[in-house]
N, C-alpha and C positions, 0 to 999 in steps of 0.2 A: 832630785828626788830621791830621799833613801831608799834601799832596797826592799823594805816590808812596805811603803807605800806602794812602790812599783809591784810589789807581789799582789798585793789585794786589788789594787786595779785592775792587773791582769786577769783576776779571777774573778771579777766584774766584768771583766771583757767575754771571758769565757761562758759565764752563765748568759749575756747578752744574745750570743750566738745561740745558745740551747734554746734562750725564748725565742728567737727568730724562726729557728723550727718547727717548735711547737705552735705558734702564731698560724704560721704560713699552714700546716698540716689543719687546725681550725678553720681557718679561713676557708681553704679548699675544700672542706665538708660544711660550707654554709652556714657557718655561726658567729658571724661577725658581732651580735650584740653580747655574746658568752665573751668573747676576746677583747671587747671596749669594756664590760664589767671587771675582767681579768686585770687590765691595766689600771682602770681606776684603780681598785683596790691597790695594786703596786704604787702608785703614784701616793697614795694617803699614806701608804706605809713609808714610803722615802720621805715623806712631809714629815712625819711623826719621827722618824729614825734622825732627820736634819735638826729639829728642836731638841730633841735629847741632845745630841752632840755636839749644839751651839758652844761656844766657850772653849772650844780646843782649838788646833792651827786650822785655818780655813781648807785646808787641802785637804786634812784628815778630816775634817767634818764633810766635806763633798766626796770624797771617795767613800765613806761611812754609810751616807745617803744612797750610794748610786747601789752598794752593795745589799743593803737592804731594800731598795726597792725594784733590784733584779732577782733576788733569793724570793721575796714576796710575789713576783711575776712568774717565776717558775715553778711556785707551788699552787700558785692558780691556773697558771696556765696547763701543768700536768693535768689536773682535772678538769679541764676543758677537755685534754685531748682524749681521757681515759673515757669520759660520758661518750664524746663523740666515737670512738673506736668499739665502745660496747654498743650505741645505738647502730652503728653499721652492720655488726657481727648480727642483731637481731632481725635485719631486712633481709 
């Protein structure tokens, strides 16, 4: 695997760990529906990324879709986490 692909894969894994933290935070605050919606949106974004990148090398396409999905998950789970934190601060 070329170093560029390995670097992008490592970035995706780093995003995945951040997403895990955000997901656990939201689940601990009893927001499973919001987490499920966030992952549904991230999955849809990953599928779109896969379709857009189709035609390239299979590994490149897969890594690209993985990065798109994990980035979308980070954005949506961050929104959920901010809402959970703000709602908790009001109580």
